[in-house]
N, C-alpha and C positions, 0 to 999 in steps of 0.2 A: 304454272302448272292447275294453277287455282282458277282456270277460265276467268270470265271477260262478266262483268257484271254494267251490261247497255241493255240487256234486255236486248238482243239480237240470238232467234232462234235460229243462222246459218246450219245450229251443229245440227240440228232435229231430223233431218234425211237419213246421214250418219247413223245416228242414232235409231233410228226405226231395220236400216236396211242392217246391219252390226246383229240386231236384235233378232233377224228373220236368221240370218246368217247363222249367227250361233242353235239359235230354236231348228233348223234343219237338220244341222249335226247329226240329231240325232235319227233322224231319218236317214242321213248318208249310210252311218252307221248299221245300221238293222239291214241298209240295202248290201251294202259288203259283206255283212255276213253271212249270207246267202251261196260268197263263193268263195270268201276267202277263211283262213282263221284269222280267232281276234288280231292274236300275234301281230299277225299280217297289215290286217288293217288296224294299227295304231303302227309299225312301222311306216304303209303306206304315209298317213293323216303327216304323220313328223317329215318324211324326206319329202314329200312336195311340198310343205308348208315351207320348209327350210329354201328351198328352191325358189319360191315365190318371195320369201322376205331376201333373198341375196338379191334374186332382180331387183327386186326394189334401190334398194340399196347400190347398187351396177348402178340407176338410173339418178339417184341424189349421191352419186356423187360421194357415198361414205363409206367409214371402211369398222371392218367389225373391230369389236373392242379391244384391247389390250392385257398384254398385266399376269401374273400366276394367280393375283390372287381372283381376281375379276372374274377367268374363267371358271374358279374354283365355285365359285360363287351361281354365277353358269351351269355346271355340271349339276350342282344340288336344286334350285330350279326347273331344271330339266325334266330329272328326275321327281322333282309333286307337280309340277303344272305339266310337262311331258308323257317322259313315256308309262308312270305307274298309270296315272289314271288317263289316259289312251285305251293302252288297254286294260284297263279294269271296268272303264265300258262298253267297248269291243263285248267283251265277254257276260258280259253280266246282261247288253241284249241280246246274246241268245239265250237268256231264260224270259227274261221281263218284254212288255214292249216298247219301243222310243217316247212313247208318251208318261210310264212311270218312270226310264230312265232321262226326260228333260225334267219332272217332278223333281225328283232324286239329285238332278246337279241343281236346281232352287235354294236344296239350303246349304250352301255354299257358307252365305250369313254368316249361318250361328256357330259352325265354325271353324268361323274367320274371330270371331267374337272368345268361341273360347279360350282361340292360343290367344288370342292379343292381352284376356285379363288372366291369362297364365306368365306371360315374358315382357311384359309392357308394365315399365312400374307406372304409366297414369292413365292407364284406365281402371275405372272402375266401375264393379261390379250393381251397379243400378237397379230398385224396385225394377223399373220400364224394361230392363233387358234380361234380366234371371225370371221374369214371365213370357217376356217374351221367347225367349231359349223353354221354356214348359211352354209355351203355346203351340213353338215351330215343330220340337219332336211327337207331342200330339199328332199331328198332320202329317207326320213321315208316319208314325200306325197309321194313321186313319187309309189314308192313304194306300199301305203293304193290306190292309181290311186282312186280320188275322182271325177275323173269324167266320172266312172264309175254308176252303181246303185251296191254300196255296202251294201246298209241295213245292215245285223246284223252283220257282219264285224267288224264295225268300233267300236265294242264296241270291240265287241274281239283284234282286233289291243292294243286299248288306254288298254286295259289290260297286253299284254305282255310287249308292252311300258313302265305298270308300272312297272312294273314285273323287265326290265331293271334297271330303276329309283331308284329302291331298290338297288339292287349292285351297282351303281354312289355312294348312298351314304353311301355305306358299305367301298365301297377299304380305302376313306380317314380319315374312326372312326375306321378300323383296322389298319391302317400306324400310326392315331395319338396316340392307348391306347393298342395294341397288339402288334405289327412288334416291337418291341425292347426283349421283352421278353425272360427269358433264355427255356421256353419250347420248345418242337418239333412243327413244321408243326402240324405232326399228331395227335398229341394231342389237341393242338387247336383247331383242326380242328374237334376233337372225344367229343370235349365238346361242342363245336357249335353243332355241329347235333343232341346233344343226350340233350342242350335244345329247338331243333325248335323240333326235337319228343316227350318232350314233351308237348309246347304248342300246336300240332297239335291235342295229344289226348285228353285233355282238351276238345277241341272245335268238335270236330269228331262226337261225342255219342252226340252228342245235335243241329249237326246240318245238318245229316245225316245220311240216315236208312241203317240194314246190306247187304250190297250187297245178290246176290237169286243165282246169279251160282258163278261159276271163271274159269269161259275158258283156257284153259293150254298159249293161243297166249298172254294174259293181262298178267298171272300170271309169262310168259316166263319174258317179258316185263319188270317188278317191277323189279323184280330182279334186271333184268338189269339197269334200270335207280338207283334203289337203291345199289346195290351193284359194278356197276363199273363208273355208274355217278356225284353216291355221295361218293362214297368211296374210288377205285381202285382210280377215277381221282385225287381225293386230294392228297391221297401221290405222284402220277406223276407230278402234280404241281407244291410241292413243289419239288423232286426233280431234274428238269428240270432248277426252279428260282438258286438251289445253283451251279450246272453247269454250265447257261447258261447264269445267272444272271436274274434281275426282267422284263431288257427292253427284252431281249426276248421272257421273259414269256409269256411280256404282248401280244406280236403278237400273240397267239394264237385266238385273237377275229375275225385277216382274211382271219382263215382258217376254221372255226366251222360253218360259214352260206355254205361256200361249202358242206363239206359232210351231213348237214342240206335240203340241197335242193337237192343234188343226193339224198339222199336216199328216201327222201317225194317224189320226182317222179317217184325215178323205183321200190321201196318197197310198194305205198300204193298209186303211179298210179294219185297222185296230178298233176293239172291239174298249167301248167308254164307260166304265162302270161308276155312275153315282158317287162312292168312296174315294175317285179321283180326285174329279176340279173337286170335292169339296176339298178332302185334305187340303190340295195344292192351295185352294183358299186359305186352308189358317195354318199352308207355311207358311205363307207370304205374308197370314196379320204379323203372326212369331217377326220373321225378319224385321217389316213397316215400326215394330215394336222394341227392336234390341236397337234398329239408327237412328230411334230417335224418333219416326215422321209420323207417329202417332203415340198417342202418350193417356196412359193411364185413366188417367183424369177425365178425358175423354170419351174415353166408353165407359164412365159409371155412371 
């Protein structure tokens, strides 16, 4: 899982496609929100993703993970990676643009560091990491633009940040309890997304009413969001990790907001305020500092 060190770049195409798929997910959520309730968008995303991953497992002739303990971890990971954040992003985008949601997603590494510092003994709060956290969350404030009349956007933005925080908790949990297991990443992902589907299936009938219409653009967006963003993307992610290593794979964070912003502006016609790209750049600067990709002494 550490990746090859032979100078090969055969992972690059998969990396760019993965960034584009995850960046486009925020566009598809926005379109899905026009026809379906946020919980229905989250459920459709999980269900279609589970179908895609189970199909990949069948082609590869692999089985789902076994063991009660494994499924307990997968159930908890599904809460952190699927059911809760998917619902939060879907609801958040009823209040904010897909551009803002994509930028909020870029804060995930900041939450990962906070959780890692709290629960992993070998992680230490260096000067660069502390500065990176401060810079990153300053960027969060800039994106929101509190000097403007933000109205209901505040709750939507906070929902998207809470979704990113769920991811931030989920990554260290996965590293602690599932990363070293013998099952393939596809098998674990299929089990995880299947759990997320079951969790949402219990809630959706009680919290929402059946949709009255199924416009083609919303249906196609759900197919792309589920099969692509929650199915194929998982397979590509593990492929990049195997070929290039986890460190390179983690830099997908830097490209996703670019794709989500361009698609939001060009396809959806969303407005782009000056503070959004500036805030995004500040967030990514903070992420780079926390990940050690930039050093404070280089900036001084």
